[in-house]
C-alpha positions in Angstrom: 25.7 80.4 2.5 27.5 77.1 3.1 25.1 74.4 4.3 26.1 72.8 7.6 27.1 69.2 7.3 25.1 66.7 9.3 27.0 65.2 12.2 25.3 62.4 14.1 27.1 61.6 17.3 26.7 58.5 19.5 24.2 60.2 21.9 21.9 61.3 19.0 22.1 57.8 17.5 21.0 56.4 20.8 18.2 58.9 21.1 16.9 57.9 17.6 17.2 54.2 18.5 15.2 54.7 21.7 12.6 56.7 19.9 12.1 54.1 17.2 11.8 51.4 19.9 9.1 53.4 21.8 7.2 53.8 18.5 7.3 50.1 17.8 9.4 50.6 14.6 11.1 47.7 12.9 14.4 47.6 11.0 12.2 47.2 7.9 10.3 50.4 8.8 13.5 52.4 9.1 14.8 51.1 5.8 11.6 52.1 4.0 11.7 55.5 5.6 15.2 56.1 4.3 14.1 55.2 0.7 12.6 57.7 -1.7 11.0 60.9 -0.4 9.4 59.6 2.8 12.1 61.0 5.0 11.8 64.4 3.3 8.1 64.5 4.1 8.9 63.7 7.8 11.4 66.6 7.8 8.8 69.0 6.4 6.3 68.0 9.1 9.0 68.6 11.8 9.9 72.0 10.4 6.2 73.1 10.1 6.1 73.3 6.3 3.8 70.3 6.0 1.2 68.6 8.2 -0.2 65.2 8.8 -3.8 64.8 7.7 -5.6 61.8 9.2 -7.1 59.4 6.7 -10.7 58.7 7.3 -11.0 55.1 8.5 -13.0 52.7 6.3 -16.4 51.8 7.4 -16.6 48.0 7.7 -20.2 46.7 7.6 -21.5 44.3 10.3 -21.1 40.7 9.2 -23.2 38.8 11.7 -24.6 39.1 15.2 -23.2 36.2 17.2 -24.8 34.9 20.5 -22.4 33.9 23.3 -23.2 31.9 26.4 -25.8 29.8 24.8 -25.2 26.6 26.7 -22.2 24.4 25.7 -19.2 24.8 28.0 -16.9 21.7 27.8 -15.0 20.5 24.7 -17.2 17.4 24.6 -20.4 19.4 24.7 -19.2 21.6 21.9 -18.2 18.6 19.8 -21.7 17.1 20.2 -23.4 20.4 19.4 -21.3 21.2 16.3 -21.3 17.7 14.9 -25.1 17.7 15.2 -25.1 20.9 13.1 -22.9 19.3 10.4 -19.7 20.9 11.5 -16.6 18.8 12.2 -14.3 19.7 15.1 -10.7 18.7 14.5 -8.5 17.6 17.3 -6.6 20.8 17.7 -9.8 22.9 18.0 -11.1 20.3 20.5 -7.8 20.7 22.5 -8.1 24.5 22.4 -11.6 24.3 24.0 -10.2 22.1 26.7 -7.6 24.8 27.8 -8.2 26.9 30.8 -7.8 30.0 28.6 -11.0 29.1 26.8 -13.9 30.8 28.5 -17.6 31.0 27.8 -19.9 33.8 28.7 -21.8 33.2 32.0 -25.0 34.8 30.6 -26.3 34.9 27.1 -25.1 38.0 25.2 -24.6 39.2 21.7 -21.6 40.7 19.9 -21.4 42.3 16.4 -18.9 40.4 14.2 -17.1 42.2 11.4 -15.2 40.4 8.7 -12.2 42.2 7.1 -9.3 41.1 4.9 -5.7 42.1 5.5 -5.8 44.2 2.3 -9.0 46.0 3.4 -7.2 47.1 6.5 -5.0 49.2 4.3 -1.9 47.0 3.9 -1.4 47.8 0.2 2.2 49.0 -0.2 3.4 46.7 2.6 2.2 43.7 0.8 4.3 44.6 -2.2 7.5 44.6 0.0 7.0 41.6 2.2 5.4 38.1 2.0 2.4 38.9 4.1 1.6 40.9 7.2 2.3 39.9 10.8 -0.6 39.0 13.1 0.3 41.7 15.6 0.3 44.3 12.8 -3.1 43.1 11.6 -4.5 43.4 15.2 -3.0 46.8 15.7 -4.4 48.2 12.5 -7.9 46.8 13.2 -7.8 48.5 16.7 -7.1 51.8 15.1 -10.2 51.3 13.0 -12.3 50.7 16.1 -12.4 46.9 15.9 -11.7 44.6 18.9 -10.5 41.1 19.4 -13.0 38.3 19.7 -13.6 36.3 22.9 -12.4 32.7 22.3 -15.9 31.4 22.5 -16.8 33.2 19.2 -14.8 30.5 17.4 -17.1 27.6 18.0 -20.2 29.9 18.2 -19.4 31.1 14.7 -19.0 27.6 13.5 -22.4 26.8 14.9 -24.3 29.9 13.9 -22.9 30.2 10.3 -24.4 27.2 8.6 -24.7 29.2 5.3 -20.9 29.6 5.0 -20.2 29.4 1.3 -18.1 26.6 -0.2 -14.4 27.4 0.0 -14.9 30.1 2.6 -12.3 30.4 5.4 -12.4 32.8 8.4 -9.8 33.3 11.0 -10.9 34.5 14.4 -9.0 37.5 15.7 -8.5 36.5 19.3 -5.8 36.2 21.9 -4.0 33.0 20.9 -4.4 30.0 23.1 -1.4 27.8 23.9 -1.9 24.2 23.2 -0.3 21.6 25.4 2.0 19.7 25.3 3.2 21.3 22.0 3.1 24.9 23.5 2.0 26.1 20.0 -0.1 29.3 19.9 -3.3 28.8 17.9 -6.4 30.8 16.9 -9.7 29.3 15.7 -10.4 28.9 12.0 -13.9 28.3 10.7 -14.0 26.9 7.1 -16.1 25.2 4.5 -13.3 24.0 2.3 -13.1 20.3 3.0 -13.4 17.7 0.2 -16.7 16.2 1.6 -18.3 19.6 1.8 -18.7 19.6 5.6 -17.8 22.7 7.5 -15.2 22.5 10.2 -13.9 24.2 13.3 -10.1 24.0 13.2 -7.1 26.1 14.2 -4.3 28.1 12.6 -1.0 29.6 13.7 -1.2 32.3 16.3 2.4 33.3 16.7 2.8 37.1 16.5 5.4 36.8 13.7 3.2 34.6 11.5 2.5 36.4 8.2 -0.8 36.5 6.3 -1.6 37.4 2.7 -3.8 40.3 1.7 -6.8 38.0 0.9 -6.8 36.4 4.4 -10.1 37.2 6.1 -10.3 37.8 9.8 -13.3 38.1 12.2 -13.2 41.0 14.7 -15.9 42.4 16.9 -17.2 46.0 17.0 -17.3 47.1 20.6 -20.7 48.6 21.7 
C-alpha cells in the first residue's frame, strides 16, 4: 500500500502554532522535538501505542525553618539588625527593602525553606544545549515539584538567621522580583558568604525572566504547608 504523503496546509500550521503557544513552547523546544526520535515518541503516544509515565518527583529535604514577622520593617531597621549580626547590607538590597513591593508579615510565623540547585530540578539535558536555564523555567519546574516562591521578607530573614552559612556559599531567593527605582531593574535577594573579608552579605541578583542560570546555582524556595 502506498503511504500517504503528508500535506500541511496553512490552517493546520496555524493550529500547531496556536497549540505550541498555549503550551508555552519556545522555538528551541520545537527544534529539539524535531531532532532524533522525540517526535516519533510523541506520535506513538497520540496513536495509542505508547503512553506517558509520570516521573516520581525528587524529595527535597527541608533546609531551614525561617521565622517571618520578627520585628524589623524598614530598610534602616533591617540594616541595623543585620549589621549587628555581622551581615553587610549592600545598597541594592537596601533599596529593595525600601520599595513598596517589599512586605513583612504582620504576625510572627514560620516557613519551611528548601534549597535546590538548577541541576537538581532535573535540567540535565537542557544544560547541555543552552548556556543556563531561564528563571521562569526554574520557577515553573520547582512548582511542579510542590515548591513555592518565597515572600520577599525571607531574603533579609535568611541573612539574619543563617549565621553558620559556609564560606563561599551563595543562595538566591526564589521570589517575585522587585523593581528597583530609578533604574527599573528587576532584582531578587542573594545571601552570600563569599566576600574577601569573610563577612556575610545581603545583596541582589538579576531577576529578569530571561536571565539564565547554571546548573550549580542554588535557589531557596518554600514548601507550602
